N, C-alpha and C positions, 0 to 999 in steps of 0.2 A: 730443544727444551722450550723455546718461545713458540715454536710451531705447535707443539702439543698443547700449550696453554691456549693459544688462539683457537685451535680446533675444538678443544673442550668448551671454550667460551661460546663459540658459534653453535655447537650442537645443543648446549643448554638453553640457548635463546629460542630455539625452534622446536621445542618438545611438545608444542600444542598439536591439535588435531588437523591443522592445515598442511602439515608435512606430507602425509600420505596422498593428499589431493594434488599437491605440487609435483610429487614424484610420479603420480599417475599421468598427469598432463605432460610432463617431460617425456615420459616413456611413449605416450601416444605420438608426440611430435617426432621423436627419433624414429619410431616405427613407420610413420608416414613418409619421412624423408628416405629411409632405407627402401621402403616399398616402391617409391617413385624412381629411385636410382636403378633398381633391378627389374623394373617393369619391362615386359617384352614389347610394349607398344612404343610408337614414336612420341617424342616430347610434345608435338603439336596436338596429337590425339589426347594425350593425358591432360594437357592444359585445357583443351576444349571440354573434357569431362568434368574437370575441376570447376571450370567456369559455369557449366550447366548446373552442377550440384549446388554451387554457391548461389546461383540465381534462384533455384528452387527453394533453398533454405531461406533466402531473403524474402521471397514471396510468402512462404509459410509464416515467417516471423511477422511480416506486415499484416497478414490475415489475423493472426492471433492477437496482435496489438489492437487492431480494429475491433475485434470481438470484445476484448477487455474494455476498450473505450465505450462501446455501446452499452455494456453491462453497467459500467460506472455511471454513465449518464442516466440510465433508467433508475438505478438505485438512488442517485442524487435527487431525481425528480420525486421519488417516493419520500425521501427524507424531507424535502421542502414541503410536501403535502402534509406530512405528519407534524412538522414544525408549525405550519399555519393552523392546523387543527388544535394543537396544544395552545398556541397563542390565543385563539378564539375562545377556547375553554377557560383559560386563565382570565381573560377579559370579562367573560360572562360571570364567572364566580366572584371576581373582584367587584363588579358592578352590583351583583346581588348582595354581597357582604356590605358594601357601602350603603346600599339602599336600606338594608336591614338596620345598620347602625344609625343611619339618619332617621329612620322610623322610630327606633328605640329612643333616640335623643329627643324627638318631637314629643313622644309620649311622656318622657321624663320631664321635659320643660312644661308641659301642660299640667301635670300633677303638682308641680311646684309653684305654678302661677297663682297667686292669691286672688286675682281678679276673675279668672276662669273657674276657680273652685267655689266661689261664693254665689 
């Protein structure tokens, strides 16, 4: 009775989409072990092949990581350039607006100055 409750509780917790992936990986691992156990080659030969494949995989992963790093560096340089351009544009527009406001303020001060108007 308690076992049924425990099993039903465990199965309800893992009803998400990760279960098929876990089952697939477990199946692949079991298949690999069974394949190695019944392989017609010597253990040393199999270990050598596994080592070679692992080395090739590691090299491939390193190459892909390096490619991604290079792309990220290039993109980050582009982002920095765009940022610098935007900052320059904002500075120019802010200065122009400030100059325009100070010019308007000077014109307003001159029109209200009784000494200059007479």
